[in-house]
Z-matrix of the N, CA and C atoms (Angstrom, degrees):
N
C 1 1.463
C 2 1.528 1 110.42
N 3 1.322 2 116.27 1 -43.16
C 4 1.463 3 119.83 2 -177.11
C 5 1.525 4 110.77 3 -63.43
N 6 1.331 5 116.54 4 -42.83
C 7 1.468 6 119.06 5 179.32
C 8 1.525 7 111.48 6 -64.44
N 9 1.319 8 116.58 7 -43.26
C 10 1.469 9 118.72 8 178.30
C 11 1.523 10 111.04 9 -64.37
N 12 1.321 11 117.12 10 -41.31
C 13 1.465 12 120.07 11 178.74
C 14 1.533 13 110.24 12 -60.37
N 15 1.339 14 116.58 13 -42.07
C 16 1.462 15 119.86 14 177.97
C 17 1.528 16 111.09 15 -63.53
N 18 1.336 17 116.63 16 -46.44
C 19 1.468 18 120.63 17 -178.77
C 20 1.519 19 110.55 18 -57.66
N 21 1.325 20 116.16 19 -47.86
C 22 1.463 21 119.37 20 -177.79
C 23 1.532 22 110.96 21 -66.78
N 24 1.321 23 117.46 22 -41.06
C 25 1.473 24 120.29 23 179.17
C 26 1.526 25 110.64 24 -64.45
N 27 1.328 26 116.91 25 -42.78
C 28 1.474 27 120.60 26 -178.64
C 29 1.525 28 111.21 27 -66.39
N 30 1.332 29 116.44 28 -47.07
C 31 1.462 30 118.48 29 -175.91
C 32 1.523 31 111.57 30 -70.04
N 33 1.335 32 117.50 31 -33.24
C 34 1.472 33 118.06 32 177.95
C 35 1.520 34 111.63 33 -78.66
N 36 1.316 35 117.92 34 -24.24
C 37 1.467 36 119.77 35 171.86
C 38 1.533 37 108.03 36 -61.11
N 39 1.332 38 115.70 37 -47.74
C 40 1.463 39 121.23 38 -178.90
C 41 1.533 40 110.82 39 -62.72
N 42 1.330 41 116.04 40 -48.29
C 43 1.465 42 120.43 41 -178.50
C 44 1.524 43 111.30 42 -59.53
N 45 1.326 44 116.73 43 -43.00
C 46 1.462 45 120.83 44 -179.73
C 47 1.528 46 110.98 45 -68.59
N 48 1.326 47 117.02 46 -37.43
C 49 1.465 48 120.59 47 178.33
C 50 1.525 49 111.07 48 -60.88
N 51 1.323 50 116.54 49 -45.64
C 52 1.467 51 119.69 50 -179.19
C 53 1.525 52 110.34 51 -71.54
N 54 1.322 53 117.10 52 -35.11
C 55 1.470 54 119.31 53 176.55
C 56 1.526 55 110.64 54 -61.97
N 57 1.322 56 116.79 55 -36.64
C 58 1.465 57 120.87 56 -178.26
C 59 1.527 58 112.95 57 -80.96
N 60 1.325 59 117.12 58 -33.75
C 61 1.464 60 120.05 59 -170.42
C 62 1.530 61 114.31 60 -128.04
N 63 1.334 62 118.36 61 13.97
C 64 1.467 63 120.98 62 -174.28
C 65 1.510 64 116.06 63 -49.64
N 66 1.331 65 119.16 64 -58.62
C 67 1.475 66 118.83 65 -179.34
C 68 1.532 67 112.67 66 -59.79
N 69 1.317 68 116.35 67 -37.23
C 70 1.469 69 119.90 68 179.40
C 71 1.533 70 110.73 69 -65.96
N 72 1.337 71 116.73 70 -39.68
C 73 1.466 72 121.39 71 177.36
C 74 1.524 73 109.82 72 -62.66
N 75 1.326 74 116.44 73 -45.55
C 76 1.460 75 120.09 74 -179.84
C 77 1.523 76 111.62 75 -63.45
N 78 1.323 77 116.83 76 -39.06
C 79 1.467 78 119.79 77 177.01
C 80 1.530 79 110.52 78 -65.68
N 81 1.318 80 116.89 79 -40.25
C 82 1.467 81 119.76 80 178.07
C 83 1.525 82 110.89 81 -62.36
N 84 1.334 83 116.52 82 -27.84
C 85 1.467 84 121.02 83 178.73
C 86 1.526 85 111.95 84 -85.16
N 87 1.331 86 117.87 85 3.43
C 88 1.455 87 121.24 86 174.55
C 89 1.516 88 115.80 87 105.03
N 90 1.322 89 117.46 88 0.97
C 91 1.464 90 120.77 89 178.53
C 92 1.522 91 108.88 90 -79.71
N 93 1.314 92 117.84 91 138.23
C 94 1.458 93 121.38 92 177.29
C 95 1.520 94 111.06 93 -64.89
N 96 1.326 95 116.69 94 161.94
C 97 1.471 96 121.50 95 -175.58
C 98 1.524 97 112.24 96 -59.76
N 99 1.315 98 117.64 97 -48.48
C 100 1.465 99 120.08 98 -178.81
C 101 1.526 100 110.78 99 -65.06
N 102 1.322 101 116.65 100 -42.30
C 103 1.467 102 120.75 101 179.38
C 104 1.528 103 110.47 102 -65.78
N 105 1.345 104 117.56 103 -37.64
C 106 1.465 105 120.93 104 179.33
C 107 1.530 106 110.50 105 -61.99
N 108 1.325 107 116.37 106 -41.40
C 109 1.466 108 119.68 107 176.65
C 110 1.519 109 111.38 108 -65.52
N 111 1.315 110 116.79 109 -43.45
C 112 1.465 111 120.66 110 -179.90
C 113 1.527 112 111.07 111 -64.39
N 114 1.309 113 116.73 112 -44.73
C 115 1.467 114 120.72 113 179.45
C 116 1.531 115 110.25 114 -64.14
N 117 1.316 116 116.81 115 -38.45
C 118 1.461 117 120.53 116 179.14
C 119 1.516 118 113.05 117 -59.72
N 120 1.326 119 116.37 118 -27.22
C 121 1.466 120 119.36 119 179.98
C 122 1.528 121 112.23 120 -73.60
N 123 1.318 122 118.18 121 -8.97
C 124 1.467 123 121.24 122 178.68
C 125 1.523 124 112.74 123 -79.85
N 126 1.321 125 117.04 124 -19.08
C 127 1.468 126 120.47 125 -175.14
C 128 1.530 127 110.98 126 -63.50
N 129 1.319 128 117.52 127 -49.26
C 130 1.465 129 121.04 128 -177.89
C 131 1.523 130 112.87 129 -60.60
N 132 1.334 131 118.86 130 -50.73
C 133 1.463 132 118.98 131 177.51
C 134 1.538 133 112.67 132 -60.29
N 135 1.325 134 117.80 133 -35.14
C 136 1.468 135 120.23 134 177.47
C 137 1.528 136 110.61 135 -64.75
N 138 1.338 137 116.79 136 -38.46
C 139 1.465 138 120.20 137 176.93
C 140 1.519 139 110.72 138 -62.32
N 141 1.315 140 116.40 139 -46.82
C 142 1.461 141 121.28 140 -178.48
C 143 1.526 142 110.54 141 -65.18
N 144 1.319 143 117.59 142 -44.50
C 145 1.461 144 120.87 143 179.40
C 146 1.527 145 110.79 144 -59.91
N 147 1.320 146 117.15 145 -42.59
C 148 1.472 147 120.67 146 178.72
C 149 1.526 148 110.99 147 -63.36
N 150 1.319 149 117.24 148 -40.63
C 151 1.469 150 120.12 149 178.14
C 152 1.524 151 110.77 150 -65.79
N 153 1.316 152 117.32 151 -39.81
C 154 1.457 153 120.43 152 177.43
C 155 1.525 154 111.32 153 -63.99
N 156 1.322 155 117.08 154 -35.75
C 157 1.461 156 120.63 155 177.33
C 158 1.526 157 110.80 156 -62.58
N 159 1.330 158 117.20 157 -31.19
C 160 1.460 159 119.34 158 179.28
C 161 1.521 160 111.71 159 -71.44
N 162 1.305 161 117.09 160 -19.13
C 163 1.461 162 119.89 161 176.12
C 164 1.524 163 111.16 162 -97.07
N 165 1.321 164 116.49 163 -1.25
C 166 1.458 165 122.04 164 179.02
C 167 1.513 166 110.06 165 -120.84
N 168 1.334 167 117.08 166 -105.76
C 169 1.465 168 120.30 167 -174.47
C 170 1.537 169 114.37 168 -60.64
N 171 1.314 170 117.87 169 -28.22
C 172 1.468 171 120.31 170 -177.98
C 173 1.530 172 112.56 171 -98.09
N 174 1.321 173 117.30 172 12.29
C 175 1.471 174 121.66 173 -174.80
C 176 1.526 175 112.40 174 -54.11
N 177 1.312 176 117.86 175 -40.97
C 178 1.463 177 121.21 176 -175.84
C 179 1.529 178 112.23 177 -103.63
N 180 1.309 179 116.83 178 11.65
C 181 1.464 180 120.50 179 179.96
C 182 1.528 181 110.37 180 -72.28
N 183 1.303 182 115.04 181 148.53
C 184 1.460 183 122.05 182 177.42
C 185 1.535 184 108.95 183 -61.84
N 186 1.337 185 118.69 184 122.83
C 187 1.471 186 120.67 185 -178.32
C 188 1.531 187 113.64 186 -58.61
N 189 1.313 188 117.02 187 -33.03
C 190 1.464 189 119.53 188 178.60
C 191 1.520 190 110.17 189 -68.09
N 192 1.319 191 117.17 190 -42.21
C 193 1.469 192 120.69 191 178.76
C 194 1.536 193 110.27 192 -63.60
N 195 1.333 194 116.04 193 -42.15
C 196 1.471 195 120.09 194 178.65
C 197 1.530 196 109.82 195 -62.33
N 198 1.326 197 117.08 196 -42.75
C 199 1.470 198 120.42 197 179.11
C 200 1.525 199 111.12 198 -63.53
N 201 1.310 200 116.70 199 -39.06
C 202 1.474 201 119.91 200 178.10
C 203 1.526 202 110.43 201 -62.13
N 204 1.320 203 115.81 202 -44.81
C 205 1.472 204 119.95 203 177.83
C 206 1.528 205 109.89 204 -62.99
N 207 1.324 206 116.49 205 -44.28
C 208 1.467 207 121.08 206 -179.07
C 209 1.521 208 111.89 207 -59.77
N 210 1.326 209 116.46 208 -39.98
C 211 1.468 210 119.65 209 -177.50
C 212 1.520 211 112.34 210 -67.25
N 213 1.320 212 117.51 211 -17.41
C 214 1.470 213 121.10 212 178.78
C 215 1.527 214 113.13 213 -90.25
N 216 1.328 215 117.75 214 -9.85
C 217 1.458 216 120.22 215 -178.05
C 218 1.515 217 113.15 216 -56.49
N 219 1.320 218 116.48 217 -51.68
C 220 1.466 219 120.07 218 -178.82
C 221 1.534 220 112.01 219 -65.60
N 222 1.347 221 119.44 220 -50.31
C 223 1.471 222 117.79 221 -179.10
C 224 1.531 223 113.50 222 -59.18
N 225 1.327 224 117.88 223 -39.78
C 226 1.466 225 119.77 224 179.09
C 227 1.534 226 109.71 225 -67.51
N 228 1.320 227 116.96 226 -39.24
C 229 1.454 228 120.60 227 176.45
C 230 1.524 229 112.28 228 -62.40
N 231 1.330 230 116.46 229 -41.61
C 232 1.469 231 120.95 230 177.32
C 233 1.519 232 110.12 231 -61.59
N 234 1.315 233 116.48 232 -45.28
C 235 1.461 234 120.44 233 179.07
C 236 1.528 235 110.44 234 -57.58
N 237 1.325 236 116.50 235 -46.15
C 238 1.472 237 120.30 236 178.91
C 239 1.524 238 111.03 237 -60.26
N 240 1.323 239 116.72 238 -46.91
C 241 1.466 240 120.88 239 -176.21
C 242 1.525 241 112.04 240 -66.80
N 243 1.326 242 116.82 241 -47.22
C 244 1.463 243 119.01 242 -173.52
C 245 1.521 244 113.23 243 -79.87
N 246 1.315 245 117.99 244 -22.77
C 247 1.464 246 119.98 245 177.73
C 248 1.529 247 110.97 246 -88.92
N 249 1.330 248 117.07 247 -45.02
C 250 1.467 249 120.28 248 -175.64
C 251 1.524 250 113.18 249 -94.33
N 252 1.319 251 117.73 250 -17.69
C 253 1.458 252 120.35 251 176.90
C 254 1.519 253 113.53 252 89.20
N 255 1.332 254 116.04 253 -166.60
C 256 1.458 255 122.77 254 -172.99
C 257 1.533 256 115.01 255 -57.34
N 258 1.319 257 117.86 256 -23.22
C 259 1.464 258 119.53 257 179.41
C 260 1.532 259 111.25 258 -60.79
N 261 1.326 260 116.97 259 -28.05
C 262 1.465 261 120.46 260 179.78
C 263 1.527 262 112.34 261 -104.92
N 264 1.323 263 116.47 262 17.36
C 265 1.469 264 119.43 263 175.29
C 266 1.533 265 111.60 264 -58.53
N 267 1.356 266 119.51 265 -40.26
C 268 1.473 267 118.19 266 176.41
C 269 1.534 268 112.66 267 -61.85
N 270 1.325 269 117.04 268 -36.09
C 271 1.470 270 120.11 269 177.52
C 272 1.525 271 110.01 270 -64.26
N 273 1.322 272 116.45 271 -41.40
C 274 1.464 273 120.15 272 176.20
C 275 1.522 274 110.38 273 -57.29
N 276 1.321 275 116.38 274 -49.54
C 277 1.465 276 120.58 275 -177.23
C 278 1.524 277 111.51 276 -62.32
N 279 1.317 278 116.76 277 -43.20
C 280 1.467 279 120.62 278 -178.56
C 281 1.531 280 111.32 279 -68.52
N 282 1.316 281 117.43 280 -43.03
C 283 1.470 282 120.33 281 179.52
C 284 1.526 283 110.93 282 -66.58
N 285 1.323 284 115.81 283 -44.47
C 286 1.469 285 120.01 284 178.06
C 287 1.527 286 109.95 285 -60.75
N 288 1.321 287 117.22 286 -47.66
C 289 1.457 288 121.47 287 -178.34
C 290 1.520 289 112.53 288 -64.48
N 291 1.327 290 117.28 289 -44.44
C 292 1.464 291 120.60 290 -179.85
C 293 1.521 292 110.72 291 -63.40
N 294 1.329 293 116.69 292 -41.96
C 295 1.461 294 119.50 293 177.91
C 296 1.518 295 111.54 294 -61.16
N 297 1.317 296 116.45 295 -43.80
C 298 1.464 297 120.32 296 178.24
C 299 1.513 298 112.53 297 -64.95
N 300 1.323 299 116.67 298 -38.65
C 301 1.458 300 120.39 299 178.56
C 302 1.519 301 112.38 300 -64.30
N 303 1.326 302 116.05 301 -44.07
C 304 1.463 303 120.04 302 177.94
C 305 1.528 304 111.25 303 -66.17
N 306 1.322 305 116.53 304 -38.18
C 307 1.462 306 119.69 305 -178.01
C 308 1.529 307 111.35 306 -68.24
N 309 1.314 308 117.33 307 -27.76
C 310 1.463 309 120.40 308 176.84
C 311 1.527 310 110.59 309 -60.14
N 312 1.321 311 116.30 310 -42.13
C 313 1.460 312 120.54 311 178.48
C 314 1.535 313 109.72 312 -70.96
N 315 1.321 314 116.77 313 -41.65
C 316 1.469 315 120.79 314 -179.50
C 317 1.525 316 111.65 315 -61.42
N 318 1.318 317 116.50 316 -32.86
C 319 1.473 318 120.50 317 -179.42
C 320 1.527 319 111.05 318 -59.83
N 321 1.311 320 116.88 319 -33.86
C 322 1.461 321 119.70 320 176.73
C 323 1.512 322 113.22 321 -88.89
N 324 1.345 323 117.03 322 -33.40
C 325 1.470 324 120.97 323 -173.57
C 326 1.527 325 113.18 324 -79.12
N 327 1.316 326 118.44 325 -43.39
C 328 1.460 327 119.85 326 -173.87
C 329 1.534 328 113.57 327 -61.30
N 330 1.333 329 119.72 328 -45.46
C 331 1.468 330 117.79 329 177.42
C 332 1.531 331 112.25 330 -61.69
N 333 1.299 332 116.91 331 -35.35
C 334 1.464 333 120.40 332 178.43
C 335 1.526 334 110.71 333 -67.25
N 336 1.320 335 116.80 334 -42.68
C 337 1.458 336 121.50 335 -179.73
C 338 1.531 337 110.97 336 -66.65
N 339 1.311 338 117.38 337 -42.01
C 340 1.463 339 120.47 338 -176.06
C 341 1.526 340 113.41 339 -80.04
N 342 1.321 341 117.24 340 -36.37
C 343 1.463 342 119.44 341 -170.78
C 344 1.521 343 113.97 342 -116.78
N 345 1.328 344 118.04 343 -9.26
C 346 1.452 345 121.41 344 179.33
C 347 1.516 346 112.36 345 81.43
N 348 1.338 347 116.11 346 179.57
C 349 1.462 348 120.37 347 -174.48
C 350 1.533 349 115.00 348 -80.70
N 351 1.333 350 117.50 349 -20.71
C 352 1.461 351 119.40 350 -177.76
C 353 1.533 352 109.28 351 -68.26
N 354 1.310 353 116.35 352 123.21
C 355 1.461 354 121.79 353 179.93
C 356 1.518 355 114.02 354 72.79
N 357 1.337 356 116.37 355 19.19
C 358 1.470 357 120.75 356 -176.06
C 359 1.530 358 112.08 357 -56.83
N 360 1.313 359 116.89 358 -46.40
C 361 1.469 360 120.01 359 -177.68
C 362 1.520 361 112.52 360 -62.43
N 363 1.313 362 117.25 361 -45.02
C 364 1.472 363 120.58 362 178.99
C 365 1.521 364 110.56 363 -64.93
N 366 1.329 365 116.02 364 -41.07
C 367 1.467 366 119.76 365 179.81
C 368 1.532 367 110.34 366 -64.76
N 369 1.335 368 116.86 367 -41.73
C 370 1.460 369 120.22 368 177.68
C 371 1.530 370 110.29 369 -61.15
N 372 1.330 371 116.51 370 -40.18
C 373 1.461 372 119.72 371 177.72
C 374 1.515 373 111.76 372 -59.40
N 375 1.326 374 116.77 373 -43.52
C 376 1.469 375 120.87 374 178.55
C 377 1.527 376 111.26 375 -66.59
N 378 1.324 377 116.04 376 -42.94
C 379 1.464 378 119.84 377 -179.52
C 380 1.525 379 112.37 378 -65.59
N 381 1.313 380 117.04 379 -33.80
C 382 1.457 381 120.31 380 -174.47
C 383 1.527 382 113.66 381 -86.13
N 384 1.326 383 118.28 382 -12.90
C 385 1.467 384 119.75 383 179.04
C 386 1.538 385 111.75 384 -57.69
N 387 1.345 386 119.14 385 -51.75
C 388 1.475 387 118.04 386 177.10
C 389 1.527 388 112.66 387 -62.62
N 390 1.318 389 116.16 388 -32.77
C 391 1.465 390 120.35 389 178.97
C 392 1.522 391 110.71 390 -62.85
N 393 1.301 392 116.70 391 -46.62
C 394 1.471 393 120.48 392 -179.22
C 395 1.528 394 110.86 393 -64.27
N 396 1.307 395 117.06 394 -38.23
C 397 1.476 396 120.01 395 177.49
C 398 1.527 397 109.90 396 -64.82
N 399 1.337 398 116.55 397 -44.33
C 400 1.473 399 119.02 398 -179.84
C 401 1.523 400 110.83 399 -65.21
N 402 1.330 401 117.19 400 -37.05
C 403 1.462 402 119.83 401 177.21
C 404 1.521 403 111.28 402 -64.80
N 405 1.312 404 117.09 403 -36.97
C 406 1.464 405 120.07 404 -179.89
C 407 1.528 406 110.91 405 -67.96
N 408 1.322 407 116.76 406 -36.78
C 409 1.469 408 121.00 407 -177.76
C 410 1.526 409 113.08 408 -83.08
N 411 1.306 410 116.78 409 -23.55
C 412 1.460 411 121.66 410 -171.59
C 413 1.529 412 115.41 411 -56.36
N 414 1.334 413 120.09 412 -51.25
C 415 1.473 414 117.41 413 -177.97
C 416 1.525 415 112.93 414 -58.99
N 417 1.316 416 116.00 415 -40.02
C 418 1.459 417 119.40 416 -179.13
C 419 1.529 418 111.21 417 -68.42
N 420 1.334 419 116.70 418 -52.63
C 421 1.465 420 120.45 419 -176.60
C 422 1.527 421 111.96 420 -66.00
N 423 1.324 422 117.01 421 -40.78
C 424 1.461 423 118.46 422 178.96
C 425 1.528 424 110.98 423 -69.77
N 426 1.325 425 117.11 424 -32.23
C 427 1.457 426 120.31 425 175.07
C 428 1.518 427 111.95 426 -63.87
N 429 1.339 428 115.93 427 -42.10
C 430 1.470 429 120.05 428 176.20
C 431 1.525 430 110.82 429 -61.67
N 432 1.328 431 116.73 430 -44.36
C 433 1.465 432 120.57 431 -179.98
C 434 1.524 433 110.91 432 -63.75
N 435 1.308 434 116.60 433 -40.49
C 436 1.460 435 121.16 434 179.09
C 437 1.528 436 111.08 435 -64.60
N 438 1.322 437 116.20 436 -40.96
C 439 1.471 438 120.23 437 177.06
C 440 1.529 439 111.44 438 -62.54
N 441 1.308 440 115.70 439 -40.59
C 442 1.470 441 119.92 440 -174.33
C 443 1.528 442 112.50 441 -79.12
N 444 1.354 443 116.57 442 -43.94
C 445 1.456 444 120.40 443 -171.49
C 446 1.519 445 114.85 444 -115.68
N 447 1.307 446 118.19 445 -2.14
C 448 1.465 447 120.07 446 -178.33
C 449 1.517 448 110.40 447 62.31
N 450 1.324 449 116.19 448 -143.56
C 451 1.465 450 120.93 449 -177.44
C 452 1.518 451 112.23 450 -61.93
N 453 1.302 452 117.27 451 -24.33
C 454 1.472 453 120.69 452 178.80
C 455 1.526 454 111.73 453 -61.05
N 456 1.320 455 117.47 454 -19.69
C 457 1.466 456 120.75 455 176.28
C 458 1.530 457 110.97 456 -61.50
N 459 1.330 458 116.33 457 -22.65
C 460 1.466 459 119.62 458 177.97
C 461 1.528 460 112.26 459 -63.39
N 462 1.328 461 117.57 460 -25.36
C 463 1.468 462 118.78 461 176.41
C 464 1.533 463 109.60 462 -62.07
N 465 1.317 464 116.51 463 -34.94
C 466 1.468 465 119.88 464 177.70
C 467 1.520 466 111.79 465 -66.42
N 468 1.341 467 117.00 466 -43.08
C 469 1.468 468 118.78 467 178.83
C 470 1.526 469 110.50 468 -69.29
N 471 1.327 470 117.18 469 -33.25
C 472 1.466 471 120.06 470 176.06
C 473 1.525 472 110.19 471 -65.17
N 474 1.325 473 116.65 472 -40.87
C 475 1.475 474 120.29 473 177.30
C 476 1.521 475 110.63 474 -63.09
N 477 1.315 476 117.25 475 -38.74
C 478 1.463 477 120.80 476 177.42
C 479 1.537 478 110.13 477 -64.53
N 480 1.323 479 116.97 478 -41.06
C 481 1.462 480 120.76 479 176.03
C 482 1.521 481 111.80 480 -63.26
N 483 1.326 482 117.08 481 -40.11
C 484 1.469 483 120.14 482 177.10
C 485 1.526 484 111.15 483 -66.85
N 486 1.329 485 117.05 484 -35.70
C 487 1.468 486 120.10 485 176.13
C 488 1.530 487 110.32 486 -63.83
N 489 1.325 488 117.16 487 -38.04
C 490 1.471 489 120.49 488 175.97
C 491 1.526 490 109.97 489 -64.32
N 492 1.322 491 117.57 490 -42.05
C 493 1.456 492 121.39 491 177.51
C 494 1.527 493 110.74 492 -61.13
N 495 1.332 494 116.73 493 -44.10
C 496 1.468 495 120.38 494 178.18
C 497 1.526 496 111.19 495 -62.34
N 498 1.313 497 117.17 496 -39.03
C 499 1.466 498 120.27 497 177.26
C 500 1.530 499 110.30 498 -63.55
N 501 1.331 500 116.97 499 -40.63
C 502 1.461 501 120.22 500 176.91
C 503 1.525 502 111.40 501 -67.02
N 504 1.318 503 117.21 502 -34.73
C 505 1.470 504 121.11 503 176.38
C 506 1.531 505 110.88 504 -65.92
N 507 1.329 506 116.90 505 -29.17
C 508 1.467 507 120.70 506 -179.86
C 509 1.533 508 112.27 507 -74.99
N 510 1.327 509 117.25 508 -17.21
C 511 1.458 510 120.32 509 179.93
C 512 1.529 511 110.07 510 -75.98
N 513 1.323 512 115.95 511 140.06
C 514 1.462 513 121.22 512 173.18
C 515 1.525 514 108.21 513 -72.58
N 516 1.311 515 115.32 514 162.15
C 517 1.462 516 119.47 515 174.20
C 518 1.525 517 108.58 516 -61.92
N 519 1.328 518 117.78 517 145.07
C 520 1.465 519 120.68 518 -179.44
C 521 1.536 520 111.52 519 -57.58
N 522 1.322 521 114.95 520 149.08
C 523 1.465 522 119.57 521 178.78
C 524 1.524 523 109.90 522 -69.67
N 525 1.312 524 116.41 523 157.75
C 526 1.460 525 120.50 524 -177.37
C 527 1.520 526 111.74 525 -74.78
N 528 1.351 527 119.32 526 -14.07
C 529 1.462 528 121.21 527 -178.40
C 530 1.516 529 111.26 528 -64.04
N 531 1.345 530 117.58 529 -27.72
C 532 1.455 531 120.51 530 -179.66
C 533 1.513 532 109.10 531 -82.26
């Protein structure tokens, strides 16, 4: 439970930070204002496309494996953006969005797979408490980081995404009872 709570809190901190400051982050990374707005519009479609893939090609994929892949979307996107610059800003947006879209499904699926349906609602409430707190703090804290470090603040969110991936790697494969 603790690892899942951390994963969800970390990934939603990142998602909320980019939702609040996306165009500003892209501009800090060297993307022009108009391009930053245009690139920012790719996040939503990437989220939807990733969710649709879970009902198609990824329908029978292991939810833990999908969550692990999803948690890497933002860090890989950050690496592309900060190493290659504005030319890969669309890749950042698509990777970030796809990871967030997949994680939305994992947030509901993983607790069900690991703990079963009995007490699902109460367990979800417990798991989501840290997530809601991190979402509330994210715009403020990420705004402070952006003010202080500019685009380099993305290394911090990438590290948080990698920490979520490591937490998912620490989880055993789900039991067969689910």
